[in-house]
N, C-alpha and C positions, 0 to 999 in steps of 0.2 A: 720881353722885348730885346731883340739882339742889337748890339752896337756895331755900327760900321766904322772900320778903321781903314784909312786909305793910304797906301804907299804911293808916293809921287816918284815916277820914273821920268828922266829926261835924257834924250839922246838925239844924235844926228844920223840921218839916213840918206842914202844915195839912190837915185833913180837912173839906171843905165838902160836905155831903150835901144833896141836894134830890130829892124824889120817887124815892128808892131809887137815885139816881145820884150819882157822885162826880166832883168837878171835878178833872181831871188836866191836866198839860201834855204837849205833844209835845217830848220831850227832844232837844237838839241837841249833846250833848257827854257826856263821861265814860263810865263803863261801862254806862250805860242809854241811850246814844244810839239814836235811832230806835225808842224805846219810849215808852209812857205812863209818867209819873212824877208824884209828888206835888209840888205847889207848895211850895217851901222851899229850904233850903240852908244854907251855912256862915255863920258869924258874921264880921262885919268887926271890925277892931281897936276895942276899947273898947265893943263892942256887947253888950247883954244879950239873953237868949233871946227875950223877948217882942218887943223892938224888931226883932230879926232876922226873926222870924216875920212881923210886919206888913210890913216892907220887902220881903222876898223874895216874899210873896204879891202885893203891889202890882206889883213889877217883872215878875213872871212871868205875871200874869193881867190886870192892870189894875184889880183890885178892891181896895177898902179893906175891911179886916176888923176884927171884934172877936173876940178870943180868948175862948172860952167855958170851956174846961177843958184842963188838961194830963192826957192819958189814959195817959201812960206813956212808957217808953223801951224800944226793941228794938235788937237788933244782929244782924248776919249777915255772912257772909264769902262771897266769890266770887273766881274768878280774873279778873285784869285786869292786863295788861302795860302799865304806865305808868311812865315815868321808869325808875328802877332797881327798881321793885316788880313782884312776880309776882301779888299778890293785894290785895284791899281788905277791910278790916274796917270796916263801915259802922255807926255808932252814930246812932240817930235818935230825937229827942224828938218825940212826936206830940201835937198839939193839935186839939181840935175848934174850928171857927171859924164865924162867920156873916158874910155880906156886909153891909156897912153903907153902901157908896157905891161910886162908880166904875162901870165897865162892862167886860165881857170884851173885851179889845182885843189886837191883835197887839203883842207887846212890842217896845219899843225895843231894837235890837241894839247892844250895846257889849261891850267885852272882858270876858269872864266871864259874859255872858248865855247861858244854855243852854236857854232856852225859846223854842219857835217859836209858842207860843200855847196857849190852854186850850180843852178840850172836856169835855163831860159824857159819862161812860161808866157802864154798868151792870156788875154782876159778870159777867154772861154775855158781855160784850164783851172781857174781859181773860183772858190766858193768860200763862204764863212766856215765851212767844215774842214777846209784844207789850207787856209791862208789866214794870216794875221790881219787885223784891221789896217795895219800899215800898208800891206800889199793892196788891199781892197781900195783904200784911199788913193794909192798911187795910180791905179787904173782909172779912178774917177778923174784925177788930174790929167792923165794922158788923153782921156776922152774929151774933157771940157776946159782944160787949163784953169780950173778952179779947185781949191782945196776946201772951201767953205769956212765959216766962222764959228759956228756953234759946235760944242763938243758933242760927240755921239756917245750914247751909253749902250753897251752890249749886255743887257741884263741876263740873257739866256746863254752867255758864254760858258763853254765847257773846256776845261784844261784837259787836253788829251794825255794819256800816259803811254 
C-alpha cells in the first residue's frame, strides 16, 4: 500500500482581463511546467498578501498593477512527485487587478523565477492539457463570478516535461 504525502502550497494570483482574454504566463517549473498559469506565487519572508501580489505580477509579466478586489480563495489537489511528496494541495488567493504601468516583457531569469513570459489567452485557448487548474478556475470565475467552495481533485494530472 502506497502512502500519500501532500505538500501544501499557498500563493496569491492575479486575474487581468482585457477584451475577454486573460493574461497568463508560460510556466517553467513546478507541477504546471509547460502550461499556462496565472501570474502570482508564494510570499517571501515578512511579505503581506497584497505586496506579494504586486511583486509576483511585476516579476512574471513586467506590469505594475493595482489590486482591485479579493475575489476569494480556492484549493485543489493533484499528484506531483516532488521531494518526498506524492501530491500537492494548492491554496490560492485570487485578486482582480488592472495594469497601471510597465509593459509585458520577458522576465529576468533568477533562481525561483518560473515564468518564461506572459501572453493573452481566451477561454477557447485553454484546456487541462495546456493550462493549470488556476487558469481553468479563473475562466470559471470570469464566466460565472463564482469560484466554488469544494476543493477539486485532479487525479489524472500529468506533469509535463
